[in-house]
PDB file of N, CA, C, O and CB in Angstrom:
ATOM      1  N   UNK A   1       0.853  -1.182   0.000  1.00  0.00           N
ATOM      2  CA  UNK A   1       0.000   0.000   0.000  1.00  0.00           C
ATOM      3  C   UNK A   1       0.894   1.239   0.000  1.00  0.00           C
ATOM      4  O   UNK A   1       1.898   1.287   0.711  1.00  0.00           O
ATOM      5  CB  UNK A   1      -0.968   0.001   1.232  1.00  0.00           C
ATOM      6  N   UNK A   2       0.527   2.231  -0.793  1.00  0.00           N
ATOM      7  CA  UNK A   2       1.353   3.434  -0.840  1.00  0.00           C
ATOM      8  C   UNK A   2       1.035   4.368   0.338  1.00  0.00           C
ATOM      9  O   UNK A   2       0.005   4.232   0.998  1.00  0.00           O
ATOM     10  CB  UNK A   2       1.144   4.170  -2.177  1.00  0.00           C
ATOM     11  N   UNK A   3       1.926   5.295   0.573  1.00  0.00           N
ATOM     12  CA  UNK A   3       1.800   6.172   1.728  1.00  0.00           C
ATOM     13  C   UNK A   3       0.540   7.029   1.661  1.00  0.00           C
ATOM     14  O   UNK A   3      -0.105   7.255   2.685  1.00  0.00           O
ATOM     15  CB  UNK A   3       3.021   7.060   1.839  1.00  0.00           C
ATOM     16  N   UNK A   4       0.186   7.504   0.483  1.00  0.00           N
ATOM     17  CA  UNK A   4      -1.004   8.350   0.339  1.00  0.00           C
ATOM     18  C   UNK A   4      -2.248   7.589   0.785  1.00  0.00           C
ATOM     19  O   UNK A   4      -3.069   8.118   1.534  1.00  0.00           O
ATOM     20  CB  UNK A   4      -1.162   8.829  -1.125  1.00  0.00           C
ATOM     21  N   UNK A   5      -2.387   6.348   0.324  1.00  0.00           N
ATOM     22  CA  UNK A   5      -3.546   5.550   0.699  1.00  0.00           C
ATOM     23  C   UNK A   5      -3.538   5.244   2.186  1.00  0.00           C
ATOM     24  O   UNK A   5      -4.583   5.275   2.835  1.00  0.00           O
ATOM     25  CB  UNK A   5      -3.584   4.255  -0.102  1.00  0.00           C
ATOM     26  N   UNK A   6      -2.359   4.948   2.730  1.00  0.00           N
ATOM     27  CA  UNK A   6      -2.258   4.664   4.171  1.00  0.00           C
ATOM     28  C   UNK A   6      -2.705   5.866   4.996  1.00  0.00           C
ATOM     29  O   UNK A   6      -3.427   5.716   5.981  1.00  0.00           O
ATOM     30  CB  UNK A   6      -0.813   4.276   4.546  1.00  0.00           C
ATOM     31  N   UNK A   7      -2.271   7.067   4.588  1.00  0.00           N
ATOM     32  CA  UNK A   7      -2.663   8.275   5.312  1.00  0.00           C
ATOM     33  C   UNK A   7      -4.169   8.523   5.200  1.00  0.00           C
ATOM     34  O   UNK A   7      -4.793   9.001   6.147  1.00  0.00           O
ATOM     35  CB  UNK A   7      -1.887   9.489   4.781  1.00  0.00           C
ATOM     36  N   UNK A   8      -4.750   8.199   4.045  1.00  0.00           N
ATOM     37  CA  UNK A   8      -6.206   8.322   3.889  1.00  0.00           C
ATOM     38  C   UNK A   8      -6.918   7.312   4.781  1.00  0.00           C
ATOM     39  O   UNK A   8      -7.900   7.654   5.439  1.00  0.00           O
ATOM     40  CB  UNK A   8      -6.620   8.117   2.409  1.00  0.00           C
ATOM     41  N   UNK A   9      -6.437   6.078   4.811  1.00  0.00           N
ATOM     42  CA  UNK A   9      -7.043   5.034   5.634  1.00  0.00           C
ATOM     43  C   UNK A   9      -6.971   5.367   7.118  1.00  0.00           C
ATOM     44  O   UNK A   9      -7.870   5.022   7.884  1.00  0.00           O
ATOM     45  CB  UNK A   9      -6.364   3.702   5.373  1.00  0.00           C
ATOM     46  N   UNK A  10      -5.894   6.043   7.518  1.00  0.00           N
ATOM     47  CA  UNK A  10      -5.709   6.417   8.926  1.00  0.00           C
ATOM     48  C   UNK A  10      -6.451   7.701   9.297  1.00  0.00           C
ATOM     49  O   UNK A  10      -6.459   8.098  10.462  1.00  0.00           O
ATOM     50  CB  UNK A  10      -4.230   6.584   9.225  1.00  0.00           C
ATOM     51  N   UNK A  11      -7.075   8.350   8.313  1.00  0.00           N
ATOM     52  CA  UNK A  11      -7.799   9.586   8.576  1.00  0.00           C
ATOM     53  C   UNK A  11      -6.924  10.817   8.633  1.00  0.00           C
ATOM     54  O   UNK A  11      -7.385  11.895   9.008  1.00  0.00           O
ATOM     55  CB  UNK A  11      -8.537   9.465   9.845  1.00  0.00           C
ATOM     56  N   UNK A  12      -5.662  10.666   8.264  1.00  0.00           N
ATOM     57  CA  UNK A  12      -4.733  11.797   8.264  1.00  0.00           C
ATOM     58  C   UNK A  12      -5.003  12.698   7.059  1.00  0.00           C
ATOM     59  O   UNK A  12      -4.843  13.916   7.137  1.00  0.00           O
ATOM     60  CB  UNK A  12      -3.265  11.299   8.249  1.00  0.00           C
ATOM     61  N   UNK A  13      -5.415  12.088   5.945  1.00  0.00           N
ATOM     62  CA  UNK A  13      -5.816  12.825   4.746  1.00  0.00           C
ATOM     63  C   UNK A  13      -7.306  12.599   4.530  1.00  0.00           C
ATOM     64  O   UNK A  13      -7.775  11.461   4.523  1.00  0.00           O
ATOM     65  CB  UNK A  13      -4.986  12.376   3.489  1.00  0.00           C
ATOM     66  N   UNK A  14      -8.037  13.678   4.356  1.00  0.00           N
ATOM     67  CA  UNK A  14      -9.472  13.597   4.092  1.00  0.00           C
ATOM     68  C   UNK A  14      -9.814  14.422   2.862  1.00  0.00           C
ATOM     69  O   UNK A  14      -9.182  15.441   2.585  1.00  0.00           O
ATOM     70  CB  UNK A  14     -10.286  14.080   5.312  1.00  0.00           C
ATOM     71  N   UNK A  15     -10.817  13.970   2.135  1.00  0.00           N
ATOM     72  CA  UNK A  15     -11.291  14.707   0.973  1.00  0.00           C
ATOM     73  C   UNK A  15     -12.282  15.769   1.440  1.00  0.00           C
ATOM     74  O   UNK A  15     -13.268  15.469   2.113  1.00  0.00           O
ATOM     75  CB  UNK A  15     -11.944  13.751  -0.073  1.00  0.00           C
ATOM     76  N   UNK A  16     -11.998  17.018   1.065  1.00  0.00           N
ATOM     77  CA  UNK A  16     -12.892  18.138   1.361  1.00  0.00           C
ATOM     78  C   UNK A  16     -12.956  19.021   0.134  1.00  0.00           C
ATOM     79  O   UNK A  16     -11.933  19.529  -0.325  1.00  0.00           O
ATOM     80  CB  UNK A  16     -12.412  18.947   2.612  1.00  0.00           C
ATOM     81  N   UNK A  17     -14.150  19.207  -0.400  1.00  0.00           N
ATOM     82  CA  UNK A  17     -14.333  20.059  -1.586  1.00  0.00           C
ATOM     83  C   UNK A  17     -13.376  19.697  -2.716  1.00  0.00           C
ATOM     84  O   UNK A  17     -12.698  20.569  -3.258  1.00  0.00           O
ATOM     85  CB  UNK A  17     -14.144  21.521  -1.213  1.00  0.00           C
ATOM     86  N   UNK A  18     -13.319  18.437  -3.068  1.00  0.00           N
ATOM     87  CA  UNK A  18     -12.481  17.942  -4.163  1.00  0.00           C
ATOM     88  C   UNK A  18     -10.988  18.155  -3.949  1.00  0.00           C
ATOM     89  O   UNK A  18     -10.232  18.217  -4.918  1.00  0.00           O
ATOM     90  CB  UNK A  18     -12.886  18.603  -5.437  1.00  0.00           C
ATOM     91  N   UNK A  19     -10.552  18.268  -2.703  1.00  0.00           N
ATOM     92  CA  UNK A  19      -9.132  18.414  -2.387  1.00  0.00           C
ATOM     93  C   UNK A  19      -8.790  17.515  -1.208  1.00  0.00           C
ATOM     94  O   UNK A  19      -9.645  17.226  -0.371  1.00  0.00           O
ATOM     95  CB  UNK A  19      -8.776  19.895  -2.072  1.00  0.00           C
ATOM     96  N   UNK A  20      -7.548  17.079  -1.145  1.00  0.00           N
ATOM     97  CA  UNK A  20      -7.082  16.337   0.021  1.00  0.00           C
ATOM     98  C   UNK A  20      -6.554  17.326   1.056  1.00  0.00           C
ATOM     99  O   UNK A  20      -5.788  18.233   0.733  1.00  0.00           O
ATOM    100  CB  UNK A  20      -5.983  15.303  -0.372  1.00  0.00           C
ATOM    101  N   UNK A  21      -6.976  17.134   2.299  1.00  0.00           N
ATOM    102  CA  UNK A  21      -6.592  18.035   3.384  1.00  0.00           C
ATOM    103  C   UNK A  21      -5.993  17.203   4.516  1.00  0.00           C
ATOM    104  O   UNK A  21      -6.541  16.167   4.893  1.00  0.00           O
ATOM    105  CB  UNK A  21      -7.817  18.872   3.888  1.00  0.00           C
ATOM    106  N   UNK A  22      -4.875  17.662   5.050  1.00  0.00           N
ATOM    107  CA  UNK A  22      -4.275  17.001   6.208  1.00  0.00           C
ATOM    108  C   UNK A  22      -5.079  17.354   7.448  1.00  0.00           C
ATOM    109  O   UNK A  22      -5.401  18.521   7.674  1.00  0.00           O
ATOM    110  CB  UNK A  22      -2.784  17.411   6.382  1.00  0.00           C
ATOM    111  N   UNK A  23      -5.405  16.344   8.252  1.00  0.00           N
ATOM    112  CA  UNK A  23      -6.137  16.577   9.496  1.00  0.00           C
ATOM    113  C   UNK A  23      -5.201  16.810  10.675  1.00  0.00           C
ATOM    114  O   UNK A  23      -5.623  17.270  11.736  1.00  0.00           O
ATOM    115  CB  UNK A  23      -7.050  15.402   9.790  1.00  0.00           C
ATOM    116  N   UNK A  24      -3.935  16.487  10.477  1.00  0.00           N
ATOM    117  CA  UNK A  24      -2.910  16.746  11.504  1.00  0.00           C
ATOM    118  C   UNK A  24      -1.551  16.810  10.829  1.00  0.00           C
ATOM    119  O   UNK A  24      -1.404  16.426   9.668  1.00  0.00           O
ATOM    120  CB  UNK A  24      -2.922  15.642  12.618  1.00  0.00           C
ATOM    121  N   UNK A  25      -0.574  17.290  11.551  1.00  0.00           N
ATOM    122  CA  UNK A  25       0.780  17.407  11.018  1.00  0.00           C
ATOM    123  C   UNK A  25       1.370  16.023  10.761  1.00  0.00           C
ATOM    124  O   UNK A  25       1.144  15.082  11.522  1.00  0.00           O
ATOM    125  CB  UNK A  25       1.677  18.202  11.987  1.00  0.00           C
ATOM    126  N   UNK A  26       2.117  15.925   9.693  1.00  0.00           N
ATOM    127  CA  UNK A  26       2.799  14.686   9.330  1.00  0.00           C
ATOM    128  C   UNK A  26       4.249  15.024   9.019  1.00  0.00           C
ATOM    129  O   UNK A  26       4.533  15.983   8.302  1.00  0.00           O
ATOM    130  CB  UNK A  26       2.106  13.982   8.111  1.00  0.00           C
ATOM    131  N   UNK A  27       5.158  14.233   9.560  1.00  0.00           N
ATOM    132  CA  UNK A  27       6.579  14.416   9.266  1.00  0.00           C
ATOM    133  C   UNK A  27       6.981  13.390   8.215  1.00  0.00           C
ATOM    134  O   UNK A  27       6.750  12.192   8.383  1.00  0.00           O
ATOM    135  CB  UNK A  27       7.455  14.273  10.560  1.00  0.00           C
ATOM    136  N   UNK A  28       7.583  13.866   7.135  1.00  0.00           N
ATOM    137  CA  UNK A  28       8.033  13.000   6.061  1.00  0.00           C
ATOM    138  C   UNK A  28       9.543  12.854   6.132  1.00  0.00           C
ATOM    139  O   UNK A  28      10.233  13.700   6.702  1.00  0.00           O
ATOM    140  CB  UNK A  28       7.600  13.551   4.688  1.00  0.00           C
ATOM    141  N   UNK A  29      10.051  11.777   5.553  1.00  0.00           N
ATOM    142  CA  UNK A  29      11.486  11.519   5.599  1.00  0.00           C
ATOM    143  C   UNK A  29      12.258  12.329   4.564  1.00  0.00           C
ATOM    144  O   UNK A  29      13.479  12.459   4.655  1.00  0.00           O
ATOM    145  CB  UNK A  29      11.750  10.049   5.390  1.00  0.00           C
ATOM    146  N   UNK A  30      11.544  12.873   3.579  1.00  0.00           N
ATOM    147  CA  UNK A  30      12.213  13.657   2.541  1.00  0.00           C
ATOM    148  C   UNK A  30      11.197  14.555   1.847  1.00  0.00           C
ATOM    149  O   UNK A  30       9.994  14.304   1.916  1.00  0.00           O
ATOM    150  CB  UNK A  30      12.917  12.731   1.512  1.00  0.00           C
ATOM    151  N   UNK A  31      11.677  15.603   1.177  1.00  0.00           N
ATOM    152  CA  UNK A  31      10.769  16.440   0.401  1.00  0.00           C
ATOM    153  C   UNK A  31      10.088  15.650  -0.720  1.00  0.00           C
ATOM    154  O   UNK A  31       8.948  15.936  -1.085  1.00  0.00           O
ATOM    155  CB  UNK A  31      11.525  17.628  -0.184  1.00  0.00           C
ATOM    156  N   UNK A  32      10.791  14.659  -1.259  1.00  0.00           N
ATOM    157  CA  UNK A  32      10.223  13.865  -2.345  1.00  0.00           C
ATOM    158  C   UNK A  32       9.087  12.969  -1.867  1.00  0.00           C
ATOM    159  O   UNK A  32       8.096  12.804  -2.579  1.00  0.00           O
ATOM    160  CB  UNK A  32      11.304  13.021  -2.992  1.00  0.00           C
ATOM    161  N   UNK A  33       9.210  12.387  -0.677  1.00  0.00           N
ATOM    162  CA  UNK A  33       8.113  11.551  -0.179  1.00  0.00           C
ATOM    163  C   UNK A  33       6.877  12.394   0.112  1.00  0.00           C
ATOM    164  O   UNK A  33       5.754  11.942  -0.114  1.00  0.00           O
ATOM    165  CB  UNK A  33       8.544  10.794   1.087  1.00  0.00           C
ATOM    166  N   UNK A  34       7.069  13.601   0.605  1.00  0.00           N
ATOM    167  CA  UNK A  34       5.937  14.504   0.835  1.00  0.00           C
ATOM    168  C   UNK A  34       5.297  14.909  -0.488  1.00  0.00           C
ATOM    169  O   UNK A  34       4.072  14.941  -0.601  1.00  0.00           O
ATOM    170  CB  UNK A  34       6.390  15.758   1.612  1.00  0.00           C
ATOM    171  N   UNK A  35       6.113  15.215  -1.482  1.00  0.00           N
ATOM    172  CA  UNK A  35       5.590  15.600  -2.789  1.00  0.00           C
ATOM    173  C   UNK A  35       4.855  14.440  -3.444  1.00  0.00           C
ATOM    174  O   UNK A  35       3.844  14.655  -4.112  1.00  0.00           O
ATOM    175  CB  UNK A  35       6.722  16.085  -3.696  1.00  0.00           C
ATOM    176  N   UNK A  36       5.340  13.217  -3.269  1.00  0.00           N
ATOM    177  CA  UNK A  36       4.686  12.048  -3.853  1.00  0.00           C
ATOM    178  C   UNK A  36       3.277  11.864  -3.282  1.00  0.00           C
ATOM    179  O   UNK A  36       2.356  11.491  -4.008  1.00  0.00           O
ATOM    180  CB  UNK A  36       5.528  10.786  -3.605  1.00  0.00           C
ATOM    181  N   UNK A  37       3.113  12.123  -1.992  1.00  0.00           N
ATOM    182  CA  UNK A  37       1.783  12.023  -1.387  1.00  0.00           C
ATOM    183  C   UNK A  37       0.860  13.080  -1.986  1.00  0.00           C
ATOM    184  O   UNK A  37      -0.290  12.782  -2.309  1.00  0.00           O
ATOM    185  CB  UNK A  37       1.865  12.185   0.154  1.00  0.00           C
ATOM    186  N   UNK A  38       1.341  14.289  -2.136  1.00  0.00           N
ATOM    187  CA  UNK A  38       0.535  15.377  -2.681  1.00  0.00           C
ATOM    188  C   UNK A  38       0.209  15.137  -4.154  1.00  0.00           C
ATOM    189  O   UNK A  38      -0.931  15.328  -4.579  1.00  0.00           O
ATOM    190  CB  UNK A  38       1.263  16.713  -2.514  1.00  0.00           C
ATOM    191  N   UNK A  39       1.204  14.722  -4.928  1.00  0.00           N
ATOM    192  CA  UNK A  39       1.020  14.521  -6.369  1.00  0.00           C
ATOM    193  C   UNK A  39       0.288  13.226  -6.704  1.00  0.00           C
ATOM    194  O   UNK A  39      -0.295  13.095  -7.780  1.00  0.00           O
ATOM    195  CB  UNK A  39       2.360  14.529  -7.059  1.00  0.00           C
ATOM    196  N   UNK A  40       0.322  12.274  -5.780  1.00  0.00           N
ATOM    197  CA  UNK A  40      -0.313  10.993  -6.049  1.00  0.00           C
ATOM    198  C   UNK A  40       0.555  10.042  -6.838  1.00  0.00           C
ATOM    199  O   UNK A  40       0.050   9.086  -7.425  1.00  0.00           O
ATOM    200  CB  UNK A  40      -1.584  11.208  -6.775  1.00  0.00           C
ATOM    201  N   UNK A  41       1.842  10.283  -6.862  1.00  0.00           N
ATOM    202  CA  UNK A  41       2.797   9.427  -7.576  1.00  0.00           C
ATOM    203  C   UNK A  41       4.194   9.934  -7.346  1.00  0.00           C
ATOM    204  O   UNK A  41       4.411  10.824  -6.524  1.00  0.00           O
ATOM    205  CB  UNK A  41       2.489   9.377  -9.084  1.00  0.00           C
ATOM    206  N   UNK A  42       5.139   9.377  -8.060  1.00  0.00           N
ATOM    207  CA  UNK A  42       6.533   9.779  -7.896  1.00  0.00           C
ATOM    208  C   UNK A  42       6.706  11.272  -8.188  1.00  0.00           C
ATOM    209  O   UNK A  42       6.105  11.815  -9.115  1.00  0.00           O
ATOM    210  CB  UNK A  42       7.443   8.946  -8.817  1.00  0.00           C
ATOM    211  N   UNK A  43       7.542  11.918  -7.373  1.00  0.00           N
ATOM    212  CA  UNK A  43       7.818  13.342  -7.572  1.00  0.00           C
ATOM    213  C   UNK A  43       9.184  13.666  -6.986  1.00  0.00           C
ATOM    214  O   UNK A  43       9.598  13.080  -5.987  1.00  0.00           O
ATOM    215  CB  UNK A  43       6.713  14.228  -6.921  1.00  0.00           C
ATOM    216  N   UNK A  44       9.869  14.597  -7.611  1.00  0.00           N
ATOM    217  CA  UNK A  44      11.137  15.100  -7.100  1.00  0.00           C
ATOM    218  C   UNK A  44      10.811  16.299  -6.220  1.00  0.00           C
ATOM    219  O   UNK A  44      10.416  17.353  -6.720  1.00  0.00           O
ATOM    220  CB  UNK A  44      12.134  15.484  -8.267  1.00  0.00           C
ATOM    221  N   UNK A  45      10.973  16.141  -4.929  1.00  0.00           N
ATOM    222  CA  UNK A  45      10.634  17.194  -3.982  1.00  0.00           C
ATOM    223  C   UNK A  45      11.448  18.462  -4.156  1.00  0.00           C
ATOM    224  O   UNK A  45      10.981  19.553  -3.827  1.00  0.00           O
ATOM    225  CB  UNK A  45      10.808  16.692  -2.600  1.00  0.00           C
ATOM    226  N   UNK A  46      12.668  18.327  -4.674  1.00  0.00           N
ATOM    227  CA  UNK A  46      13.510  19.507  -4.847  1.00  0.00           C
ATOM    228  C   UNK A  46      12.990  20.424  -5.947  1.00  0.00           C
ATOM    229  O   UNK A  46      13.271  21.623  -5.950  1.00  0.00           O
ATOM    230  CB  UNK A  46      14.933  19.090  -5.158  1.00  0.00           C
ATOM    231  N   UNK A  47      12.235  19.858  -6.874  1.00  0.00           N
ATOM    232  CA  UNK A  47      11.669  20.687  -7.949  1.00  0.00           C
ATOM    233  C   UNK A  47      10.154  20.858  -7.819  1.00  0.00           C
ATOM    234  O   UNK A  47       9.588  21.788  -8.394  1.00  0.00           O
ATOM    235  CB  UNK A  47      11.996  20.075  -9.304  1.00  0.00           C
ATOM    236  N   UNK A  48       9.500  19.980  -7.077  1.00  0.00           N
ATOM    237  CA  UNK A  48       8.042  20.058  -6.930  1.00  0.00           C
ATOM    238  C   UNK A  48       7.626  21.168  -5.957  1.00  0.00           C
ATOM    239  O   UNK A  48       6.627  21.851  -6.182  1.00  0.00           O
ATOM    240  CB  UNK A  48       7.490  18.712  -6.449  1.00  0.00           C
ATOM    241  N   UNK A  49       8.390  21.345  -4.885  1.00  0.00           N
ATOM    242  CA  UNK A  49       8.041  22.351  -3.880  1.00  0.00           C
ATOM    243  C   UNK A  49       8.556  23.715  -4.297  1.00  0.00           C
ATOM    244  O   UNK A  49       9.725  23.866  -4.655  1.00  0.00           O
ATOM    245  CB  UNK A  49       8.609  21.968  -2.503  1.00  0.00           C
ATOM    246  N   UNK A  50       7.679  24.706  -4.251  1.00  0.00           N
ATOM    247  CA  UNK A  50       8.044  26.073  -4.616  1.00  0.00           C
ATOM    248  C   UNK A  50       7.521  27.045  -3.570  1.00  0.00           C
ATOM    249  O   UNK A  50       6.498  26.803  -2.930  1.00  0.00           O
ATOM    250  CB  UNK A  50       7.494  26.434  -6.012  1.00  0.00           C
ATOM    251  N   UNK A  51       8.242  28.151  -3.409  1.00  0.00           N
ATOM    252  CA  UNK A  51       7.776  29.188  -2.488  1.00  0.00           C
ATOM    253  C   UNK A  51       6.788  30.113  -3.218  1.00  0.00           C
ATOM    254  O   UNK A  51       6.447  29.881  -4.378  1.00  0.00           O
ATOM    255  CB  UNK A  51       8.984  30.005  -1.917  1.00  0.00           C
ATOM    256  N   UNK A  52       6.346  31.139  -2.535  1.00  0.00           N
ATOM    257  CA  UNK A  52       5.355  32.061  -3.100  1.00  0.00           C
ATOM    258  C   UNK A  52       5.845  32.753  -4.369  1.00  0.00           C
ATOM    259  O   UNK A  52       5.044  33.153  -5.214  1.00  0.00           O
ATOM    260  CB  UNK A  52       4.981  33.106  -2.071  1.00  0.00           C
ATOM    261  N   UNK A  53       7.151  32.891  -4.496  1.00  0.00           N
ATOM    262  CA  UNK A  53       7.721  33.563  -5.673  1.00  0.00           C
ATOM    263  C   UNK A  53       8.025  32.589  -6.810  1.00  0.00           C
ATOM    264  O   UNK A  53       8.511  33.001  -7.863  1.00  0.00           O
ATOM    265  CB  UNK A  53       8.993  34.302  -5.285  1.00  0.00           C
ATOM    266  N   UNK A  54       7.743  31.302  -6.605  1.00  0.00           N
ATOM    267  CA  UNK A  54       7.971  30.312  -7.653  1.00  0.00           C
ATOM    268  C   UNK A  54       9.348  29.679  -7.644  1.00  0.00           C
ATOM    269  O   UNK A  54       9.680  28.915  -8.551  1.00  0.00           O
ATOM    270  CB  UNK A  54       7.747  30.933  -8.962  1.00  0.00           C
ATOM    271  N   UNK A  55      10.164  29.985  -6.630  1.00  0.00           N
ATOM    272  CA  UNK A  55      11.493  29.379  -6.540  1.00  0.00           C
ATOM    273  C   UNK A  55      11.357  27.958  -5.991  1.00  0.00           C
ATOM    274  O   UNK A  55      10.648  27.718  -5.014  1.00  0.00           O
ATOM    275  CB  UNK A  55      12.440  30.235  -5.637  1.00  0.00           C
ATOM    276  N   UNK A  56      12.049  27.028  -6.639  1.00  0.00           N
ATOM    277  CA  UNK A  56      12.011  25.645  -6.192  1.00  0.00           C
ATOM    278  C   UNK A  56      12.846  25.470  -4.910  1.00  0.00           C
ATOM    279  O   UNK A  56      13.683  26.308  -4.576  1.00  0.00           O
ATOM    280  CB  UNK A  56      12.526  24.709  -7.309  1.00  0.00           C
ATOM    281  N   UNK A  57      12.601  24.389  -4.228  1.00  0.00           N
ATOM    282  CA  UNK A  57      13.390  24.066  -3.028  1.00  0.00           C
ATOM    283  C   UNK A  57      14.869  23.935  -3.402  1.00  0.00           C
ATOM    284  O   UNK A  57      15.748  24.343  -2.643  1.00  0.00           O
ATOM    285  CB  UNK A  57      12.875  22.747  -2.361  1.00  0.00           C
ATOM    286  N   UNK A  58      15.131  23.365  -4.570  1.00  0.00           N
ATOM    287  CA  UNK A  58      16.520  23.232  -5.034  1.00  0.00           C
ATOM    288  C   UNK A  58      17.180  24.602  -5.180  1.00  0.00           C
ATOM    289  O   UNK A  58      18.329  24.784  -4.777  1.00  0.00           O
ATOM    290  CB  UNK A  58      16.570  22.475  -6.379  1.00  0.00           C
ATOM    291  N   UNK A  59      16.455  25.568  -5.758  1.00  0.00           N
ATOM    292  CA  UNK A  59      17.004  26.917  -5.920  1.00  0.00           C
ATOM    293  C   UNK A  59      17.229  27.565  -4.560  1.00  0.00           C
ATOM    294  O   UNK A  59      18.238  28.240  -4.353  1.00  0.00           O
ATOM    295  CB  UNK A  59      16.065  27.789  -6.779  1.00  0.00           C
ATOM    296  N   UNK A  60      16.318  27.371  -3.653  1.00  0.00           N
ATOM    297  CA  UNK A  60      16.428  27.985  -2.322  1.00  0.00           C
ATOM    298  C   UNK A  60      17.609  27.375  -1.566  1.00  0.00           C
ATOM    299  O   UNK A  60      18.360  28.093  -0.906  1.00  0.00           O
ATOM    300  CB  UNK A  60      15.109  27.796  -1.513  1.00  0.00           C
ATOM    301  N   UNK A  61      17.772  26.072  -1.661  1.00  0.00           N
ATOM    302  CA  UNK A  61      18.886  25.402  -0.972  1.00  0.00           C
ATOM    303  C   UNK A  61      20.243  25.813  -1.529  1.00  0.00           C
ATOM    304  O   UNK A  61      21.242  25.756  -0.812  1.00  0.00           O
ATOM    305  CB  UNK A  61      18.733  23.895  -1.076  1.00  0.00           C
ATOM    306  N   UNK A  62      20.298  26.225  -2.788  1.00  0.00           N
ATOM    307  CA  UNK A  62      21.576  26.587  -3.384  1.00  0.00           C
ATOM    308  C   UNK A  62      22.013  28.007  -3.046  1.00  0.00           C
ATOM    309  O   UNK A  62      23.125  28.407  -3.390  1.00  0.00           O
ATOM    310  CB  UNK A  62      21.502  26.428  -4.870  1.00  0.00           C
ATOM    311  N   UNK A  63      21.160  28.773  -2.380  1.00  0.00           N
ATOM    312  CA  UNK A  63      21.530  30.149  -2.000  1.00  0.00           C
ATOM    313  C   UNK A  63      22.548  30.173  -0.896  1.00  0.00           C
ATOM    314  O   UNK A  63      22.963  31.248  -0.463  1.00  0.00           O
ATOM    315  CB  UNK A  63      20.309  30.929  -1.570  1.00  0.00           C
TER     316      UNK A  63
END
């Protein structure tokens, strides 16, 4: 079972208004594992996560 489904089964992720919402804080082992849960499949967390200005996590880490 993938992490996204496990979190849904545990009630950590709930569907509200056609969106998945966290019901409590979750700590992930990497930015990529967190992005995979959000995207619903494999994702590179360094490029998937962006700040308000559109800078990727990779760009922010390289500063």
